[in-house]
C-alpha positions in Angstrom: 38.4 -16.9 3.4 36.7 -13.6 4.4 38.5 -11.8 1.6 37.3 -14.3 -0.9 33.7 -13.9 0.3 34.0 -10.0 0.1 35.5 -10.2 -3.4 32.6 -12.3 -4.6 30.0 -10.0 -3.4 29.2 -7.4 -6.2 27.1 -4.1 -5.8 24.2 -5.8 -7.3 24.1 -8.5 -4.7 23.9 -5.7 -2.0 21.0 -4.1 -4.1 19.2 -7.5 -4.5 19.5 -8.0 -0.6 18.1 -4.4 -0.2 15.0 -5.2 -2.3 14.4 -8.4 -0.3 14.3 -6.4 2.9 11.9 -3.9 1.3 9.7 -6.8 0.3 9.5 -8.1 3.8 8.9 -4.6 5.0 6.0 -4.1 2.5 4.5 -7.4 3.6 4.6 -6.3 7.2 2.4 -3.3 6.1 -0.2 -5.1 4.1 -3.7 -5.4 5.3 -4.9 -9.1 5.0 -8.7 -8.6 4.9 -11.0 -8.4 2.0 -11.3 -4.6 2.1 -9.3 -1.7 0.5 -9.0 -3.4 -2.9 -9.4 -1.1 -6.0 -12.4 -2.0 -8.0 -10.7 -3.0 -11.3 -8.3 -5.3 -9.6 -11.2 -6.8 -7.6 -13.0 -7.5 -11.0 -10.1 -9.0 -12.6 -9.4 -11.2 -9.5 -13.1 -12.4 -9.4 -13.7 -13.3 -12.9 -10.4 -15.6 -12.8 -11.5 -17.3 -9.4 -15.0 -18.0 -10.8 -13.6 -19.6 -13.9 -10.9 -21.7 -11.9 -13.5 -22.8 -9.4 -16.2 -23.3 -12.0 -18.6 -20.9 -10.4 -21.4 -19.1 -12.4 -21.8 -15.6 -11.1 -22.3 -12.1 -12.5 -18.7 -10.9 -12.9 -19.0 -10.8 -16.8 -21.9 -8.2 -16.2 -19.3 -5.8 -14.3 -17.9 -4.6 -17.7 -14.9 -5.5 -19.7 -11.9 -6.0 -17.1 -8.6 -4.6 -17.7 -5.7 -6.9 -18.8 -4.7 -7.4 -15.1 -7.1 -10.3 -15.5 -4.4 -11.8 -17.8 -1.7 -11.2 -15.5 -3.5 -12.7 -12.6 -4.0 -16.2 -14.4 -0.5 -17.0 -13.2 -1.8 -16.9 -9.6 -4.6 -19.2 -10.4 -2.1 -22.0 -11.0 -1.5 -22.4 -7.3 -3.1 -19.5 -5.2 -6.6 -19.0 -6.9 -8.8 -17.3 -4.4 -5.8 -15.9 -2.5 -5.8 -12.1 -1.9 -2.3 -12.1 -0.2 -0.8 -14.0 -3.3 -2.2 -11.0 -5.5 -0.6 -8.5 -3.4 2.8 -10.3 -3.3 2.5 -10.6 -7.2 2.0 -6.9 -7.3 5.0 -6.3 -5.0 7.0 -8.4 -7.4 5.8 -6.0 -10.4 7.1 -3.1 -8.4 10.5 -4.6 -7.6 11.1 -5.5 -11.2 9.9 -2.0 -12.1 12.3 -0.5 -9.7 15.3 -2.4 -11.1 14.4 -1.3 -14.7 13.8 2.2 -13.6 17.1 2.3 -12.0 18.9 1.2 -14.9 17.1 3.8 -17.0 18.2 6.5 -14.6 21.7 5.3 -14.4 21.8 5.2 -18.3 20.4 8.7 -18.9 21.6 10.6 -15.7 24.0 8.8 -13.4 24.2 6.4 -10.7 23.7 9.1 -7.9 20.3 10.0 -9.3 19.4 6.6 -10.1 19.9 5.6 -6.4 18.0 8.4 -4.8 15.0 8.1 -7.1 14.7 4.6 -6.9 15.2 4.5 -3.0 12.6 7.2 -2.7 10.2 5.5 -5.0 10.3 2.4 -2.8 9.7 4.1 0.5 7.0 6.4 -0.5 3.8 5.9 1.3 1.7 6.1 -2.0 3.7 3.3 -3.4 2.9 1.2 -0.4 -0.7 2.1 -0.8 -0.7 1.4 -4.5 0.6 -2.3 -3.9 -1.7 -2.9 -1.0 -4.7 -1.9 -2.9 -3.5 -3.6 -6.3 -4.1 -0.4 -8.0 -3.3 0.4 -11.7 -0.3 2.7 -10.8 2.2 0.0 -10.2 1.4 -1.9 -13.4 1.2 1.3 -15.4 4.9 2.1 -14.4 5.8 -1.3 -15.1 4.5 -1.0 -18.8 6.1 2.4 -19.2 9.5 1.2 -18.1 9.3 -2.2 -19.9 8.3 -0.2 -23.0 11.3 2.0 -23.0 13.7 -1.1 -23.0 11.6 -2.8 -25.6 11.7 0.3 -28.0 15.5 0.4 -27.6 15.6 -3.3 -28.6 13.4 -2.6 -31.6 15.2 0.5 -32.8 18.5 -1.2 -32.4 17.6 -4.4 -33.9 18.5 -5.7 -37.4 15.0 -6.9 -38.5 12.0 -4.8 -39.1 9.5 -7.2 -37.5 10.8 -8.7 -34.1 9.5 -9.9 -30.9 10.2 -6.5 -29.3 7.6 -4.8 -31.7 4.9 -7.3 -30.5 5.8 -7.0 -26.8 5.5 -3.0 -27.3 2.1 -3.6 -28.5 1.3 -5.9 -25.6 2.5 -3.3 -23.1 0.5 -0.6 -24.9 -2.5 -2.7 -24.7 -2.0 -3.4 -21.1 -1.4 0.2 -20.4 -4.4 1.6 -22.0 -6.7 -1.0 -20.6 -5.5 0.0 -17.1 -6.2 3.7 -17.0 -6.5 6.8 -19.3 -2.9 7.7 -18.5 -1.9 4.5 -20.4 -2.5 6.5 -23.6 0.5 8.3 -22.8 2.7 5.2 -23.9 1.3 5.0 -27.6 1.4 8.8 -27.6 5.1 9.0 -26.9 5.7 6.3 -29.3 3.9 8.1 -32.2 5.7 11.5 -31.4 9.1 10.0 -31.3 8.7 7.7 -34.4 6.7 10.1 -36.4 9.7 12.2 -37.7 11.3 10.9 -40.9 14.3 8.6 -40.5 17.2 7.5 -42.9 17.7 4.0 -44.0 15.5 1.4 -45.4 15.5 -0.6 -42.3 14.5 2.3 -40.0 11.9 3.4 -42.5 10.2 -0.1 -42.6 10.5 -0.1 -38.7 8.8 3.2 -38.5 6.0 2.1 -40.9 5.4 -1.1 -39.1 5.4 0.5 -35.5 3.0 3.3 -36.4 0.5 0.9 -38.0 0.7 -1.3 -35.1 0.4 1.4 -32.5 -2.7 3.0 -34.2 -4.5 -0.4 -34.6 -3.7 -1.6 -31.0 -4.9 1.9 -29.4 -7.9 2.0 -31.5 -9.0 -1.7 -30.5 -8.3 -1.2 -26.8 -10.1 2.2 -26.7 -13.2 0.7 -28.2 -13.0 -2.2 -25.7 -12.4 -0.1 -22.6 -13.9 3.3 -23.4 -15.2 4.8 -20.2 -12.7 2.6 -18.2 -15.3 1.1 -15.9 -14.2 0.3 -12.3 -12.1 3.5 -11.8 -13.0 6.4 -9.4 -13.8 9.2 -11.7 -14.4 11.7 -8.8 -11.2 12.7 -7.1 -9.7 15.7 -5.2 -6.5 16.8 -7.0 -4.8 18.5 -4.0 -5.8 15.8 -1.5 -4.4 12.9 -3.7 -1.3 14.6 -4.4 -1.0 15.5 -0.6 -1.0 11.8 0.4 2.3 11.5 -1.6 3.9 13.0 1.5 1.3 12.2 4.4 0.2 8.5 3.5 -3.2 7.0 3.7 -6.1 9.4 4.2 -7.7 6.8 6.4 -5.4 7.9 9.2 -5.8 11.6 8.7 -8.6 13.8 10.2 -8.6 16.2 7.3 -7.5 16.1 3.6 -3.9 17.2 3.2 -4.7 20.0 0.6 -1.9 22.1 1.9 0.7 19.6 1.3 -1.0 18.7 -2.1 -0.5 22.3 -3.2 3.1 22.1 -2.4 3.4 19.0 -4.5 1.3 20.4 -7.4 3.7 23.5 -7.5 6.8 21.3 -7.7 5.2 19.0 -10.4 4.0 22.2 -12.5 7.8 23.6 -12.2 9.3 20.3 -13.1 7.0 19.8 -16.2 7.5 23.3 -17.2 11.3 23.1 -17.1 11.1 19.8 -19.0 9.2 21.3 -21.7 11.2 24.4 -21.9 14.4 22.5 -22.3 12.9 20.0 -25.0 15.3 17.2 -24.1 12.6 14.5 -24.9 13.4 11.0 -24.4 11.0 8.2 -24.6 10.3 7.2 -20.8 10.5 10.8 -19.5 8.1 12.0 -22.2 5.7 9.1 -21.4 5.8 10.0 -17.8 5.1 13.7 -18.4 2.2 12.7 -20.9 0.8 10.5 -18.2 0.8 13.2 -15.6 -1.1 15.6 -17.9 -3.6 13.1 -19.0 -4.1 11.9 -15.4 -5.8 15.5 -14.9 -9.0 14.0 -16.1 -9.0 11.3 -13.4 -7.0 12.7 -10.5 -6.8 9.2 -8.4 -4.0 7.8 -6.4 -2.5 6.3 -9.5 -2.2 9.7 -10.8 -0.5 10.8 -7.7 2.0 8.1 -8.0 2.8 9.2 -11.5 3.2 12.6 -10.2 5.9 11.4 -7.8 7.7 9.6 -10.5 7.7 12.5 -12.6 9.1 14.6 -9.8 12.0 11.9 -8.9 13.0 11.0 -12.3 13.0 14.4 -14.1 13.0 16.9 -11.2 16.0 15.5 -9.3 18.4 15.8 -12.2 17.1 19.3 -12.7 17.6 20.2 -9.0 21.3 18.8 -9.4 21.9 20.7 -12.6 20.8 24.0 -10.6 23.4 23.3 -7.9 26.2 22.8 -10.5 25.4 26.2 -12.1 26.2 27.9 -8.8 29.9 27.1 -9.0 30.2 26.7 -5.4 32.7 23.8 -4.8 31.6 22.3 -1.8 29.2 19.7 -0.7 26.6 22.4 0.5 26.9 24.1 -2.8 26.8 21.2 -4.9 24.2 19.0 -3.1 22.9 21.0 -0.1 19.4 21.5 -1.6 19.3 17.9 -2.7 20.2 16.5 0.6 17.9 18.8 2.5 14.9 17.7 0.1 15.6 13.9 0.5 16.1 14.2 4.4 12.7 15.8 4.7 10.9 13.5 2.3 12.7 10.5 3.6 11.5 11.4 7.1 8.1 12.1 6.2 7.7 9.0 4.1 9.1 6.7 6.9 6.8 8.4 9.3 3.9 7.8 7.1 4.7 4.3 6.3 5.0 3.6 10.2 1.4 5.0 10.6 0.2 3.2 7.6 0.6 -0.1 9.9 -2.1 1.2 12.0 -4.5 0.8 9.2 -4.2 -3.1 9.4 -3.6 -3.1 13.3 -6.8 -1.2 14.1 -8.8 -2.5 11.2 -9.4 0.9 9.9 -11.4 1.4 6.6 -12.5 4.0 4.2 -16.0 5.2 4.1 -16.9 2.9 1.1 -15.4 -0.1 3.0 -17.4 0.7 6.0 -20.5 0.7 3.9 -19.6 -2.7 2.5 -19.0 -4.0 6.0 -22.6 -3.4 6.6 -23.5 -5.2 3.4 -21.4 -8.1 4.9 -23.3 -8.0 8.1 -26.5 -8.3 6.0 -25.4 -11.2 3.9 -24.2 -13.1 6.9 -27.7 -13.4 8.1 -28.5 -16.8 6.8 -32.2 -16.3 7.4 -32.7 -14.0 4.6 -32.1 -14.1 0.9 -29.3 -11.9 -0.3 -28.7 -10.6 -4.0 -27.3 -7.1 -4.0 -27.1 -4.4 -6.7 -24.0 -2.4 -5.9 -22.3 0.8 -7.1 -18.9 -1.3 -6.4 -20.1 -4.9 -7.3 -16.7 -6.4 -7.3 -15.5 -5.1 -4.0 -18.9 -6.0 -2.6 -18.9 -9.6 -4.0 -15.1 -10.0 -2.7 -16.1 -9.1 0.8 -19.7 -10.7 1.0 -18.8 -13.9 -1.1 -22.4 -13.7 -2.1 -24.1 -12.7 -5.5 -23.8 -9.2 -6.3 -24.9 -7.3 -9.5 -24.1 -3.9 -10.8 -26.6 -1.2 -10.5 -29.3 -1.2 -13.0 -29.1 0.7 -16.2 -30.8 4.3 -16.4 -33.1 3.1 -19.2 -35.2 1.1 -16.8 -35.3 3.8 -14.0 -38.2 5.8 -15.6 -41.1 3.8 -14.5 -41.5 2.1 -11.0 -43.4 -0.9 -12.3 -40.9 -1.6 -15.0 -38.0 -0.9 -12.5 -39.5 -3.6 -10.2 -40.0 -6.1 -12.8 -36.5 -5.8 -14.3 -34.8 -6.0 -10.9 -36.8 -8.9 -9.5 -34.9 -11.1 -7.3 -32.7 -8.2 -6.1 -33.0 -7.9 -2.3 -30.7 -4.8 -1.6 -29.3 -1.7 -3.5 -26.0 -0.1 -2.3 -25.0 3.3 -3.8 -24.1 6.7 -3.1 -27.2 8.9 -3.7 -25.1 12.2 -4.0 -23.4 11.1 -7.1 -24.9 12.6 -10.3 -25.0 9.5 -12.1 -27.0 7.8 -9.3 -29.7 10.6 -9.4 -32.4 8.7 -11.3 -31.9 5.7 -9.2 -32.2 7.7 -5.9 -35.4 9.4 -7.2 -37.2 6.2 -8.2 -36.3 4.6 -4.7 -37.8 7.6 -3.1 -41.0 7.2 -5.3 -41.2 3.4 -4.2 -41.0 4.2 -0.6 -43.6 1.6 0.2 -41.5 -1.2 -1.3 -37.9 0.0 -0.5 -36.7 0.7 2.9 -33.5 2.4 4.0 -31.6 0.1 6.4 -28.4 1.8 6.4 -27.1 5.5 5.9 -23.4 6.2 6.0 -21.2 9.0 4.7 -20.3 6.8 1.7 -23.9 5.9 0.8 -27.1 4.0 1.5 -28.4 0.4 1.6 -31.8 -0.2 0.6 -33.9 -3.2 1.2 -36.7 -4.4 -1.1 -39.7 -5.4 0.9 -42.1 -8.0 -0.4 -45.7 -7.0 -1.3 
């Protein structure tokens, strides 16, 4: 009886069981309050919830949302308004991505590399943080890996226009809408399909794909130019450092030292990849994404850097061992095992400490400022309509009317400013940011009408006083 059961168990069943265990561990690490959500994800969720609940609010004024708004429609069937459901949905996207990433690594390298790279991806603290905050990184990686398989289907298909071509354009649109790094997907498609091909069918496929990629990319760039909702100010080394050390909330100082180590490894891996010129669709897309991400060094870029190191760097390290000619475990895999042991120890330790973020209700500086806005909004004796630098995150936490900050065009004259912002009772923003300089200056000139009621490291909250 037992032998029959063991014979029926295949390796993929063990892998799926492992993914189920990982899913439960992730859910134990999540925070289940209304804080820590990435601004773009909050916008996508809020605009869906307002439609489902038929509530008129200011979410359309926040800017064109990314295409996560379409992905989250599936949640609205049964879990509209549920933030945990959105996090679990993002977790499912990660697990599906991990399976496809494993298959790609297995096909282009070997099972050994696929197992190591996928396992390290799943236990990395930056991955946990991305899922918990519903950040673009997980969805970007899903687009990149899915596009690889769709590109293979389209290239090997018999027809010149197939469903794979349309799905490739969908993935390109989704990726571009999420983050500037999404441009890596159409760029990789263009570079790999631009060279001339033989055969009438391949030539027709090449023409159709190039036209579709150019049209799709142009339309999405016009829609999402500026990528509102993303944090454009970021510390390169600090964000790379959290790949190893975990959430910056539980660290007294930015991990710039570790970030310098990761940056050096990333630069070495990309340099060797370019030197070898062994270009392949997914690896080329990941390298392009890591380079484009330099313009916006956020945590999604850090996740992409980790993927580049795992997907491209591990095979390079194994190849170095093979060239030594030492026929022993230490000679063939010594450096790989040492690197994995050190990284796995740091990853699991950081994951364990990440639980403290939820247990101790720790928050980022911006979230502490939003907590102050929640306290103000909970005072039922006062009117509350806030203009916030983080409108979606503020609305998600306060459950009250929130508007984006006023445009610079009305910040030149105090009288015009007060007329245009009539009805707004509070303003919340970071006065140290260059883009908020005009708002900061006009608020100081209207000191008799605007009172600072909260001053925190992330910014200030101003209250508009009646005449």
